[in-house]
N, CA, C and O atoms as a GROMACS GRO file, in nm:
protein
  560
    1THR      N    1   1.269   0.030  -1.970
    1THR     CA    2   1.188   0.128  -1.900
    1THR      C    3   1.074   0.057  -1.830
    1THR      O    4   1.009  -0.030  -1.888
    2TYR      N    5   1.051   0.094  -1.706
    2TYR     CA    6   0.941   0.036  -1.630
    2TYR      C    7   0.825   0.135  -1.627
    2TYR      O    8   0.844   0.256  -1.617
    3HIS      N    9   0.705   0.080  -1.637
    3HIS     CA   10   0.582   0.160  -1.628
    3HIS      C   11   0.499   0.105  -1.514
    3HIS      O   12   0.492  -0.016  -1.494
    4LEU      N   13   0.437   0.192  -1.442
    4LEU     CA   14   0.353   0.153  -1.330
    4LEU      C   15   0.210   0.191  -1.360
    4LEU      O   16   0.180   0.306  -1.393
    5ALA      N   17   0.120   0.094  -1.348
    5ALA     CA   18  -0.022   0.119  -1.370
    5ALA      C   19  -0.097   0.081  -1.244
    5ALA      O   20  -0.094  -0.035  -1.202
    6GLY      N   21  -0.163   0.176  -1.184
    6GLY     CA   22  -0.238   0.150  -1.061
    6GLY      C   23  -0.381   0.112  -1.091
    6GLY      O   24  -0.457   0.191  -1.147
    7ILE      N   25  -0.418  -0.009  -1.053
    7ILE     CA   26  -0.557  -0.050  -1.070
    7ILE      C   27  -0.623  -0.060  -0.934
    7ILE      O   28  -0.557  -0.084  -0.832
    8LYS      N   29  -0.751  -0.042  -0.933
    8LYS     CA   30  -0.828  -0.040  -0.809
    8LYS      C   31  -0.933  -0.152  -0.813
    8LYS      O   32  -0.959  -0.211  -0.917
    9TYR      N   33  -0.992  -0.178  -0.698
    9TYR     CA   34  -1.098  -0.278  -0.691
    9TYR      C   35  -1.212  -0.245  -0.786
    9TYR      O   36  -1.281  -0.335  -0.835
   10ALA      N   37  -1.234  -0.117  -0.812
   10ALA     CA   38  -1.341  -0.075  -0.903
   10ALA      C   39  -1.317  -0.123  -1.046
   10ALA      O   40  -1.410  -0.126  -1.127
   11ASN      N   41  -1.193  -0.160  -1.079
   11ASN     CA   42  -1.160  -0.209  -1.212
   11ASN      C   43  -1.195  -0.357  -1.229
   11ASN      O   44  -1.174  -0.414  -1.336
   12PHE      N   45  -1.248  -0.420  -1.124
   12PHE     CA   46  -1.281  -0.563  -1.127
   12PHE      C   47  -1.431  -0.584  -1.120
   12PHE      O   48  -1.505  -0.503  -1.063
   13ASN      N   49  -1.474  -0.693  -1.179
   13ASN     CA   50  -1.612  -0.739  -1.168
   13ASN      C   51  -1.610  -0.875  -1.101
   13ASN      O   52  -1.518  -0.953  -1.121
   14PHE      N   53  -1.712  -0.903  -1.022
   14PHE     CA   54  -1.720  -1.031  -0.954
   14PHE      C   55  -1.805  -1.126  -1.038
   14PHE      O   56  -1.913  -1.087  -1.084
   15SER      N   57  -1.758  -1.249  -1.057
   15SER     CA   58  -1.835  -1.350  -1.128
   15SER      C   59  -1.815  -1.484  -1.058
   15SER      O   60  -1.744  -1.493  -0.959
   16LYS      N   61  -1.880  -1.589  -1.111
   16LYS     CA   62  -1.864  -1.722  -1.050
   16LYS      C   63  -1.721  -1.773  -1.065
   16LYS      O   64  -1.680  -1.861  -0.990
   17GLU      N   65  -1.646  -1.720  -1.162
   17GLU     CA   66  -1.506  -1.760  -1.180
   17GLU      C   67  -1.414  -1.695  -1.077
   17GLU      O   68  -1.308  -1.749  -1.045
   18GLY      N   69  -1.454  -1.581  -1.026
   18GLY     CA   70  -1.373  -1.505  -0.931
   18GLY      C   71  -1.382  -1.358  -0.965
   18GLY      O   72  -1.484  -1.311  -1.014
   19TYR      N   73  -1.276  -1.285  -0.938
   19TYR     CA   74  -1.270  -1.144  -0.972
   19TYR      C   75  -1.209  -1.131  -1.111
   19TYR      O   76  -1.101  -1.184  -1.138
   20VAL      N   77  -1.279  -1.059  -1.199
   20VAL     CA   78  -1.237  -1.046  -1.338
   20VAL      C   79  -1.203  -0.900  -1.365
   20VAL      O   80  -1.285  -0.811  -1.343
   21LEU      N   81  -1.082  -0.877  -1.412
   21LEU     CA   82  -1.038  -0.743  -1.446
   21LEU      C   83  -1.111  -0.699  -1.573
   21LEU      O   84  -1.102  -0.766  -1.676
   22ASP      N   85  -1.182  -0.588  -1.564
   22ASP     CA   86  -1.255  -0.534  -1.678
   22ASP      C   87  -1.154  -0.480  -1.779
   22ASP      O   88  -1.083  -0.384  -1.750
   23GLU      N   89  -1.148  -0.541  -1.897
   23GLU     CA   90  -1.047  -0.505  -1.998
   23GLU      C   91  -1.056  -0.358  -2.040
   23GLU      O   92  -0.955  -0.290  -2.051
   24GLU      N   93  -1.177  -0.310  -2.063
   24GLU     CA   94  -1.193  -0.172  -2.106
   24GLU      C   95  -1.144  -0.076  -1.998
   24GLU      O   96  -1.074   0.022  -2.027
   25SER      N   97  -1.180  -0.104  -1.875
   25SER     CA   98  -1.137  -0.022  -1.762
   25SER      C   99  -0.984  -0.025  -1.748
   25SER      O  100  -0.921   0.078  -1.724
   26TYR      N  101  -0.925  -0.145  -1.763
   26TYR     CA  102  -0.781  -0.160  -1.753
   26TYR      C  103  -0.710  -0.086  -1.866
   26TYR      O  104  -0.608  -0.021  -1.844
   27CYS      N  105  -0.764  -0.095  -1.987
   27CYS     CA  106  -0.706  -0.022  -2.100
   27CYS      C  107  -0.711   0.128  -2.076
   27CYS      O  108  -0.617   0.200  -2.112
   28ASN      N  109  -0.819   0.176  -2.017
   28ASN     CA  110  -0.829   0.319  -1.984
   28ASN      C  111  -0.720   0.361  -1.886
   28ASN      O  112  -0.663   0.469  -1.900
   29VAL      N  113  -0.689   0.276  -1.789
   29VAL     CA  114  -0.580   0.304  -1.695
   29VAL      C  115  -0.447   0.309  -1.769
   29VAL      O  116  -0.365   0.398  -1.745
   30LEU      N  117  -0.426   0.213  -1.860
   30LEU     CA  118  -0.301   0.208  -1.936
   30LEU      C  119  -0.286   0.329  -2.029
   30LEU      O  120  -0.175   0.378  -2.050
   31VAL      N  121  -0.397   0.377  -2.084
   31VAL     CA  122  -0.394   0.499  -2.167
   31VAL      C  123  -0.358   0.618  -2.080
   31VAL      O  124  -0.274   0.699  -2.118
   32LYS      N  125  -0.421   0.629  -1.965
   32LYS     CA  126  -0.395   0.740  -1.873
   32LYS      C  127  -0.248   0.744  -1.830
   32LYS      O  128  -0.192   0.851  -1.810
   33GLU      N  129  -0.187   0.626  -1.816
   33GLU     CA  130  -0.047   0.617  -1.773
   33GLU      C  131   0.051   0.630  -1.890
   33GLU      O  132   0.172   0.627  -1.869
   34GLY      N  133  -0.002   0.645  -2.012
   34GLY     CA  134   0.085   0.662  -2.128
   34GLY      C  135   0.145   0.532  -2.180
   34GLY      O  136   0.242   0.535  -2.256
   35ILE      N  137   0.089   0.418  -2.139
   35ILE     CA  138   0.140   0.288  -2.182
   35ILE      C  139   0.076   0.246  -2.312
   35ILE      O  140   0.140   0.184  -2.397
   36LEU      N  141  -0.051   0.279  -2.330
   36LEU     CA  142  -0.125   0.252  -2.453
   36LEU      C  143  -0.176   0.383  -2.511
   36LEU      O  144  -0.189   0.483  -2.440
   37ASP      N  145  -0.204   0.382  -2.640
   37ASP     CA  146  -0.267   0.497  -2.705
   37ASP      C  147  -0.418   0.479  -2.701
   37ASP      O  148  -0.468   0.368  -2.690
   38GLU      N  149  -0.489   0.589  -2.710
   38GLU     CA  150  -0.635   0.587  -2.710
   38GLU      C  151  -0.684   0.491  -2.818
   38GLU      O  152  -0.637   0.494  -2.931
   39GLY      N  153  -0.779   0.405  -2.782
   39GLY     CA  154  -0.836   0.310  -2.875
   39GLY      C  155  -0.763   0.177  -2.883
   39GLY      O  156  -0.813   0.083  -2.946
   40ASN      N  157  -0.646   0.166  -2.820
   40ASN     CA  158  -0.572   0.040  -2.818
   40ASN      C  159  -0.636  -0.060  -2.724
   40ASN      O  160  -0.710  -0.022  -2.633
   41LYS      N  161  -0.607  -0.186  -2.745
   41LYS     CA  162  -0.656  -0.296  -2.661
   41LYS      C  163  -0.537  -0.368  -2.599
   41LYS      O  164  -0.422  -0.336  -2.628
   42LEU      N  165  -0.565  -0.466  -2.513
   42LEU     CA  166  -0.458  -0.540  -2.446
   42LEU      C  167  -0.365  -0.611  -2.544
   42LEU      O  168  -0.246  -0.624  -2.518
   43VAL      N  169  -0.418  -0.656  -2.657
   43VAL     CA  170  -0.334  -0.723  -2.757
   43VAL      C  171  -0.228  -0.629  -2.813
   43VAL      O  172  -0.124  -0.675  -2.860
   44ASP      N  173  -0.252  -0.500  -2.808
   44ASP     CA  174  -0.157  -0.401  -2.859
   44ASP      C  175  -0.034  -0.388  -2.769
   44ASP      O  176   0.069  -0.335  -2.812
   45LEU      N  177  -0.044  -0.435  -2.645
   45LEU     CA  178   0.073  -0.430  -2.557
   45LEU      C  179   0.188  -0.511  -2.614
   45LEU      O  180   0.303  -0.467  -2.612
   46LYS      N  181   0.157  -0.629  -2.665
   46LYS     CA  182   0.260  -0.716  -2.723
   46LYS      C  183   0.325  -0.650  -2.844
   46LYS      O  184   0.447  -0.657  -2.862
   47ILE      N  185   0.244  -0.587  -2.927
   47ILE     CA  186   0.295  -0.519  -3.046
   47ILE      C  187   0.391  -0.407  -3.006
   47ILE      O  188   0.491  -0.382  -3.074
   48ARG      N  189   0.360  -0.338  -2.896
   48ARG     CA  190   0.444  -0.228  -2.848
   48ARG      C  191   0.564  -0.276  -2.767
   48ARG      O  192   0.648  -0.196  -2.727
   49GLY      N  193   0.570  -0.407  -2.741
   49GLY     CA  194   0.683  -0.462  -2.665
   49GLY      C  195   0.670  -0.442  -2.516
   49GLY      O  196   0.770  -0.448  -2.443
   50VAL      N  197   0.548  -0.419  -2.468
   50VAL     CA  198   0.524  -0.400  -2.325
   50VAL      C  199   0.493  -0.534  -2.262
   50VAL      O  200   0.407  -0.607  -2.310
   51LYS      N  201   0.562  -0.566  -2.153
   51LYS     CA  202   0.542  -0.693  -2.084
   51LYS      C  203   0.503  -0.669  -1.939
   51LYS      O  204   0.557  -0.581  -1.872
   52PHE      N  205   0.408  -0.749  -1.892
   52PHE     CA  206   0.370  -0.748  -1.751
   52PHE      C  207   0.481  -0.817  -1.672
   52PHE      O  208   0.528  -0.924  -1.711
   53ILE      N  209   0.524  -0.756  -1.562
   53ILE     CA  210   0.629  -0.817  -1.481
   53ILE      C  211   0.570  -0.877  -1.354
   53ILE      O  212   0.579  -0.998  -1.332
   54PHE      N  213   0.508  -0.794  -1.270
   54PHE     CA  214   0.443  -0.845  -1.150
   54PHE      C  215   0.355  -0.739  -1.088
   54PHE      O  216   0.363  -0.621  -1.121
   55SER      N  217   0.270  -0.783  -0.996
   55SER     CA  218   0.184  -0.694  -0.919
   55SER      C  219   0.251  -0.661  -0.788
   55SER      O  220   0.324  -0.743  -0.731
   56LEU      N  221   0.227  -0.542  -0.739
   56LEU     CA  222   0.276  -0.502  -0.608
   56LEU      C  223   0.158  -0.469  -0.518
   56LEU      O  224   0.063  -0.403  -0.560
   57TYR      N  225   0.166  -0.516  -0.396
   57TYR     CA  226   0.065  -0.489  -0.294
   57TYR      C  227   0.133  -0.423  -0.175
   57TYR      O  228   0.254  -0.436  -0.156
   58LYS      N  229   0.056  -0.354  -0.095
   58LYS     CA  230   0.109  -0.287   0.022
   58LYS      C  231   0.192  -0.385   0.106
   58LYS      O  232   0.150  -0.497   0.132
   59ASN      N  233   0.309  -0.339   0.147
   59ASN     CA  234   0.406  -0.412   0.230
   59ASN      C  235   0.486  -0.518   0.156
   59ASN      O  236   0.561  -0.592   0.219
   60ASP      N  237   0.472  -0.528   0.024
   60ASP     CA  238   0.564  -0.613  -0.052
   60ASP      C  239   0.704  -0.553  -0.042
   60ASP      O  240   0.720  -0.432  -0.031
   61ILE      N  241   0.804  -0.639  -0.045
   61ILE     CA  242   0.942  -0.594  -0.039
   61ILE      C  243   0.995  -0.588  -0.182
   61ILE      O  244   0.981  -0.684  -0.258
   62VAL      N  245   1.056  -0.475  -0.218
   62VAL     CA  246   1.109  -0.458  -0.352
   62VAL      C  247   1.257  -0.423  -0.347
   62VAL      O  248   1.303  -0.350  -0.259
   63LEU      N  249   1.329  -0.477  -0.442
   63LEU     CA  250   1.468  -0.441  -0.464
   63LEU      C  251   1.472  -0.366  -0.596
   63LEU      O  252   1.421  -0.415  -0.696
   64TYR      N  253   1.533  -0.249  -0.596
   64TYR     CA  254   1.544  -0.175  -0.722
   64TYR      C  255   1.682  -0.111  -0.730
   64TYR      O  256   1.747  -0.082  -0.629
   65GLU      N  257   1.726  -0.089  -0.852
   65GLU     CA  258   1.854  -0.023  -0.876
   65GLU      C  259   1.828   0.109  -0.946
   65GLU      O  260   1.763   0.114  -1.050
   66LYS      N  261   1.880   0.214  -0.887
   66LYS     CA  262   1.863   0.347  -0.944
   66LYS      C  263   1.993   0.423  -0.922
   66LYS      O  264   2.047   0.425  -0.811
   67ASP      N  265   2.042   0.485  -1.025
   67ASP     CA  266   2.167   0.560  -1.020
   67ASP      C  267   2.283   0.474  -0.970
   67ASP      O  268   2.371   0.522  -0.898
   68GLY      N  269   2.282   0.345  -1.008
   68GLY     CA  270   2.390   0.255  -0.971
   68GLY      C  271   2.385   0.203  -0.829
   68GLY      O  272   2.477   0.133  -0.785
   69ILE      N  273   2.280   0.235  -0.755
   69ILE     CA  274   2.268   0.193  -0.615
   69ILE      C  275   2.146   0.102  -0.601
   69ILE      O  276   2.036   0.138  -0.643
   70GLU      N  277   2.167  -0.017  -0.541
   70GLU     CA  278   2.056  -0.108  -0.514
   70GLU      C  279   1.998  -0.079  -0.377
   70GLU      O  280   2.071  -0.059  -0.280
   71LYS      N  281   1.867  -0.076  -0.369
   71LYS     CA  282   1.798  -0.054  -0.242
   71LYS      C  283   1.691  -0.160  -0.225
   71LYS      O  284   1.629  -0.203  -0.322
   72ILE      N  285   1.671  -0.202  -0.102
   72ILE     CA  286   1.563  -0.294  -0.067
   72ILE      C  287   1.472  -0.219   0.029
   72ILE      O  288   1.515  -0.178   0.137
   73GLU      N  289   1.346  -0.202  -0.011
   73GLU     CA  290   1.252  -0.125   0.069
   73GLU      C  291   1.114  -0.190   0.067
   73GLU      O  292   1.087  -0.282  -0.010
   74ARG      N  293   1.029  -0.140   0.153
   74ARG     CA  294   0.890  -0.187   0.164
   74ARG      C  295   0.802  -0.099   0.075
   74ARG      O  296   0.800   0.023   0.090
   75TYR      N  297   0.730  -0.162  -0.017
   75TYR     CA  298   0.638  -0.088  -0.104
   75TYR      C  299   0.513  -0.054  -0.024
   75TYR      O  300   0.455  -0.139   0.043
   76LEU      N  301   0.472   0.072  -0.031
   76LEU     CA  302   0.349   0.112   0.039
   76LEU      C  303   0.235   0.142  -0.057
   76LEU      O  304   0.125   0.090  -0.040
   77SER      N  305   0.262   0.224  -0.156
   77SER     CA  306   0.153   0.259  -0.247
   77SER      C  307   0.207   0.329  -0.370
   77SER      O  308   0.323   0.368  -0.378
   78ARG      N  309   0.117   0.344  -0.463
   78ARG     CA  310   0.146   0.427  -0.579
   78ARG      C  311   0.105   0.567  -0.537
   78ARG      O  312  -0.005   0.588  -0.487
   79THR      N  313   0.194   0.661  -0.556
   79THR     CA  314   0.166   0.796  -0.509
   79THR      C  315   0.173   0.895  -0.623
   79THR      O  316   0.206   0.862  -0.737
   80MET      N  317   0.142   1.015  -0.590
   80MET     CA  318   0.149   1.126  -0.684
   80MET      C  319   0.082   1.089  -0.816
   80MET      O  320   0.151   1.076  -0.918
   81PRO      N  321  -0.049   1.071  -0.818
   81PRO     CA  322  -0.119   1.026  -0.938
   81PRO      C  323  -0.101   1.116  -1.060
   81PRO      O  324  -0.122   1.072  -1.173
   82ARG      N  325  -0.063   1.240  -1.039
   82ARG     CA  326  -0.043   1.328  -1.154
   82ARG      C  327   0.096   1.312  -1.216
   82ARG      O  328   0.122   1.361  -1.325
   83LYS      N  329   0.185   1.241  -1.144
   83LYS     CA  330   0.317   1.209  -1.198
   83LYS      C  331   0.321   1.060  -1.224
   83LYS      O  332   0.276   0.980  -1.142
   84ARG      N  333   0.375   1.023  -1.337
   84ARG     CA  334   0.379   0.882  -1.374
   84ARG      C  335   0.497   0.811  -1.309
   84ARG      O  336   0.603   0.868  -1.286
   85ASN      N  337   0.474   0.683  -1.280
   85ASN     CA  338   0.579   0.590  -1.237
   85ASN      C  339   0.643   0.623  -1.101
   85ASN      O  340   0.762   0.595  -1.082
   86TYR      N  341   0.569   0.679  -1.010
   86TYR     CA  342   0.621   0.704  -0.876
   86TYR      C  343   0.555   0.609  -0.776
   86TYR      O  344   0.435   0.583  -0.783
   87ILE      N  345   0.637   0.558  -0.683
   87ILE     CA  346   0.585   0.475  -0.574
   87ILE      C  347   0.633   0.534  -0.443
   87ILE      O  348   0.730   0.610  -0.438
   88GLU      N  349   0.565   0.498  -0.336
   88GLU     CA  350   0.605   0.537  -0.202
   88GLU      C  351   0.661   0.414  -0.134
   88GLU      O  352   0.600   0.307  -0.136
   89THR      N  353   0.779   0.429  -0.073
   89THR     CA  354   0.842   0.318  -0.001
   89THR      C  355   0.883   0.362   0.138
   89THR      O  356   0.891   0.482   0.167
   90LYS      N  357   0.908   0.264   0.223
   90LYS     CA  358   0.960   0.287   0.357
   90LYS      C  359   1.062   0.178   0.385
   90LYS      O  360   1.067   0.078   0.314
   91PRO      N  361   1.144   0.196   0.488
   91PRO     CA  362   1.242   0.092   0.522
   91PRO      C  363   1.175  -0.041   0.555
   91PRO      O  364   1.066  -0.044   0.611
   92VAL      N  365   1.241  -0.150   0.520
   92VAL     CA  366   1.187  -0.283   0.544
   92VAL      C  367   1.162  -0.307   0.692
   92VAL      O  368   1.058  -0.360   0.730
   93ALA      N  369   1.255  -0.269   0.776
   93ALA     CA  370   1.248  -0.300   0.919
   93ALA      C  371   1.166  -0.199   0.998
   93ALA      O  372   1.153  -0.213   1.120
   94ALA      N  373   1.112  -0.100   0.934
   94ALA     CA  374   1.041   0.005   1.008
   94ALA      C  375   0.908   0.036   0.940
   94ALA      O  376   0.894   0.140   0.874
   95ALA      N  377   0.812  -0.053   0.955
   95ALA     CA  378   0.682  -0.035   0.889
   95ALA      C  379   0.611   0.092   0.935
   95ALA      O  380   0.534   0.151   0.859
   96ASN      N  381   0.635   0.134   1.058
   96ASN     CA  382   0.568   0.253   1.112
   96ASN      C  383   0.652   0.379   1.095
   96ASN      O  384   0.620   0.483   1.153
   97PHE      N  385   0.757   0.372   1.017
   97PHE     CA  386   0.845   0.484   0.990
   97PHE      C  387   0.764   0.597   0.929
   97PHE      O  388   0.688   0.574   0.835
   98ASP      N  389   0.777   0.718   0.981
   98ASP     CA  390   0.693   0.830   0.936
   98ASP      C  391   0.736   0.891   0.804
   98ASP      O  392   0.651   0.935   0.726
   99LYS      N  393   0.866   0.895   0.776
   99LYS     CA  394   0.915   0.960   0.655
   99LYS      C  395   0.889   0.872   0.533
   99LYS      O  396   0.918   0.752   0.533
  100GLN      N  397   0.835   0.934   0.431
  100GLN     CA  398   0.806   0.862   0.307
  100GLN      C  399   0.922   0.882   0.209
  100GLN      O  400   0.984   0.988   0.206
  101ASN      N  401   0.948   0.780   0.131
  101ASN     CA  402   1.048   0.789   0.026
  101ASN      C  403   0.975   0.774  -0.107
  101ASN      O  404   0.914   0.671  -0.133
  102PHE      N  405   0.980   0.878  -0.190
  102PHE     CA  406   0.915   0.872  -0.320
  102PHE      C  407   1.018   0.831  -0.424
  102PHE      O  408   1.123   0.895  -0.437
  103VAL      N  409   0.989   0.725  -0.496
  103VAL     CA  410   1.083   0.669  -0.593
  103VAL      C  411   1.023   0.676  -0.731
  103VAL      O  412   0.914   0.623  -0.756
  104GLY      N  413   1.092   0.741  -0.822
  104GLY     CA  414   1.052   0.742  -0.962
  104GLY      C  415   1.111   0.622  -1.032
  104GLY      O  416   1.233   0.601  -1.028
  105LEU      N  417   1.028   0.543  -1.096
  105LEU     CA  418   1.074   0.418  -1.157
  105LEU      C  419   1.113   0.432  -1.304
  105LEU      O  420   1.158   0.335  -1.364
  106SER      N  421   1.096   0.549  -1.363
  106SER     CA  422   1.120   0.564  -1.506
  106SER      C  423   1.262   0.526  -1.547
  106SER      O  424   1.281   0.462  -1.650
  107LYS      N  425   1.361   0.565  -1.469
  107LYS     CA  426   1.501   0.539  -1.505
  107LYS      C  427   1.562   0.427  -1.420
  107LYS      O  428   1.685   0.414  -1.412
  108THR      N  429   1.478   0.348  -1.357
  108THR     CA  430   1.525   0.238  -1.276
  108THR      C  431   1.582   0.130  -1.367
  108THR      O  432   1.522   0.095  -1.469
  109LYS      N  433   1.698   0.077  -1.329
  109LYS     CA  434   1.764  -0.026  -1.410
  109LYS      C  435   1.708  -0.165  -1.384
  109LYS      O  436   1.708  -0.250  -1.473
  110LYS      N  437   1.659  -0.188  -1.262
  110LYS     CA  438   1.612  -0.321  -1.225
  110LYS      C  439   1.512  -0.306  -1.111
  110LYS      O  440   1.529  -0.222  -1.023
  111ILE      N  441   1.408  -0.389  -1.114
  111ILE     CA  442   1.315  -0.396  -1.001
  111ILE      C  443   1.275  -0.542  -0.984
  111ILE      O  444   1.239  -0.610  -1.080
  112VAL      N  445   1.281  -0.588  -0.859
  112VAL     CA  446   1.254  -0.728  -0.825
  112VAL      C  447   1.166  -0.729  -0.701
  112VAL      O  448   1.185  -0.649  -0.609
  113LYS      N  449   1.069  -0.820  -0.699
  113LYS     CA  450   0.986  -0.837  -0.579
  113LYS      C  451   1.047  -0.951  -0.497
  113LYS      O  452   1.081  -1.056  -0.552
  114ILE      N  453   1.060  -0.929  -0.366
  114ILE     CA  454   1.117  -1.031  -0.279
  114ILE      C  455   1.007  -1.087  -0.190
  114ILE      O  456   0.946  -1.015  -0.111
  115ASN      N  457   0.982  -1.218  -0.205
  115ASN     CA  458   0.887  -1.288  -0.120
  115ASN      C  459   0.964  -1.371  -0.019
  115ASN      O  460   1.070  -1.426  -0.052
  116THR      N  461   0.914  -1.381   0.101
  116THR     CA  462   0.978  -1.461   0.204
  116THR      C  463   0.882  -1.570   0.247
  116THR      O  464   0.766  -1.543   0.279
  117ASP      N  465   0.929  -1.695   0.248
  117ASP     CA  466   0.843  -1.806   0.290
  117ASP      C  467   0.843  -1.818   0.443
  117ASP      O  468   0.911  -1.741   0.511
  118VAL      N  469   0.767  -1.913   0.496
  118VAL     CA  470   0.751  -1.927   0.640
  118VAL      C  471   0.882  -1.963   0.711
  118VAL      O  472   0.894  -1.943   0.832
  119LEU      N  473   0.979  -2.014   0.637
  119LEU     CA  474   1.109  -2.048   0.696
  119LEU      C  475   1.208  -1.932   0.689
  119LEU      O  476   1.321  -1.943   0.737
  120GLY      N  477   1.166  -1.822   0.628
  120GLY     CA  478   1.253  -1.706   0.617
  120GLY      C  479   1.338  -1.705   0.491
  120GLY      O  480   1.423  -1.617   0.474
  121ASN      N  481   1.317  -1.802   0.403
  121ASN     CA  482   1.391  -1.805   0.277
  121ASN      C  483   1.338  -1.699   0.182
  121ASN      O  484   1.217  -1.682   0.169
  122LYS      N  485   1.428  -1.628   0.117
  122LYS     CA  486   1.388  -1.523   0.024
  122LYS      C  487   1.379  -1.580  -0.117
  122LYS      O  488   1.464  -1.656  -0.162
  123HIS      N  489   1.272  -1.540  -0.186
  123HIS     CA  490   1.250  -1.580  -0.324
  123HIS      C  491   1.237  -1.452  -0.407
  123HIS      O  492   1.151  -1.368  -0.380
  124TYR      N  493   1.322  -1.439  -0.508
  124TYR     CA  494   1.326  -1.319  -0.590
  124TYR      C  495   1.239  -1.338  -0.714
  124TYR      O  496   1.260  -1.431  -0.792
  125THR      N  497   1.141  -1.251  -0.730
  125THR     CA  498   1.046  -1.261  -0.840
  125THR      C  499   1.073  -1.152  -0.942
  125THR      O  500   1.066  -1.032  -0.912
  126THR      N  501   1.106  -1.194  -1.063
  126THR     CA  502   1.126  -1.098  -1.172
  126THR      C  503   1.015  -1.108  -1.276
  126THR      O  504   1.006  -1.023  -1.365
  127LYS      N  505   0.932  -1.212  -1.265
  127LYS     CA  506   0.825  -1.231  -1.363
  127LYS      C  507   0.711  -1.312  -1.302
  127LYS      O  508   0.734  -1.420  -1.248
  128GLU      N  509   0.590  -1.260  -1.311
  128GLU     CA  510   0.469  -1.332  -1.275
  128GLU      C  511   0.382  -1.343  -1.400
  128GLU      O  512   0.395  -1.264  -1.493
  129ASN      N  513   0.295  -1.441  -1.402
  129ASN     CA  514   0.202  -1.456  -1.514
  129ASN      C  515   0.087  -1.358  -1.499
  129ASN      O  516   0.035  -1.337  -1.389
  130PHE      N  517   0.048  -1.298  -1.609
  130PHE     CA  518  -0.064  -1.204  -1.609
  130PHE      C  519  -0.193  -1.279  -1.638
  130PHE      O  520  -0.198  -1.361  -1.730
  131SER      N  521  -0.295  -1.251  -1.562
  131SER     CA  522  -0.427  -1.307  -1.586
  131SER      C  523  -0.530  -1.203  -1.550
  131SER      O  524  -0.515  -1.130  -1.452
  132ILE      N  525  -0.635  -1.195  -1.630
  132ILE     CA  526  -0.742  -1.099  -1.596
  132ILE      C  527  -0.840  -1.161  -1.497
  132ILE      O  528  -0.928  -1.092  -1.447
  133ILE      N  529  -0.825  -1.291  -1.468
  133ILE     CA  530  -0.914  -1.360  -1.374
  133ILE      C  531  -0.836  -1.400  -1.249
  133ILE      O  532  -0.734  -1.467  -1.257
  134PHE      N  533  -0.887  -1.357  -1.134
  134PHE     CA  534  -0.830  -1.398  -1.006
  134PHE      C  535  -0.931  -1.495  -0.946
  134PHE      O  536  -1.034  -1.455  -0.891
  135LYS      N  537  -0.900  -1.622  -0.956
  135LYS     CA  538  -0.992  -1.728  -0.915
  135LYS      C  539  -1.010  -1.728  -0.764
  135LYS      O  540  -0.918  -1.699  -0.688
  136LEU      N  541  -1.132  -1.760  -0.722
  136LEU     CA  542  -1.166  -1.761  -0.580
  136LEU      C  543  -1.082  -1.864  -0.501
  136LEU      O  544  -1.047  -1.838  -0.386
  137ASP      N  545  -1.050  -1.978  -0.562
  137ASP     CA  546  -0.973  -2.080  -0.488
  137ASP      C  547  -0.830  -2.034  -0.462
  137ASP      O  548  -0.764  -2.090  -0.376
  138ASN      N  549  -0.781  -1.934  -0.535
  138ASN     CA  550  -0.647  -1.880  -0.512
  138ASN      C  551  -0.646  -1.773  -0.403
  138ASN      O  552  -0.540  -1.733  -0.356
  139LEU      N  553  -0.763  -1.727  -0.364
  139LEU     CA  554  -0.773  -1.619  -0.266
  139LEU      C  555  -0.783  -1.666  -0.123
  139LEU      O  556  -0.782  -1.583  -0.032
  140SER      N  557  -0.793  -1.795  -0.099
  140SER     CA  558  -0.811  -1.843   0.038
  140SER      C  559  -0.682  -1.843   0.117
  140SER      O  560  -0.681  -1.881   0.234
   0.00000   0.00000   0.00000
């Protein structure tokens, strides 16, 4: 089962190390999304068997399988905040496409982020490392 947690810039604090994700704020987001129980901390994620897979940003390309069909689409945003695990996507080749596609990720069998390098080679990401610190030297 995949869970989606939407974090905002307000969940970060700026320090000399870079942008630091506020743990309490992040835990509150995870509680709201039903991933953690009230009073749990980040260490409780491991106990519950929850693993961080990757972050998604606007215009990232995602491949997902739902109902036996694989689709490759452009991620736009997390939508419908009152419903859990929904994202908004659009076709890869049509960034200005007006029709939105709402995808529920709860019963998705697979989700992969596709990065493309400057030569056009595709790199499939199924796992990124989680860090609460986003260092300034990585942001340039």
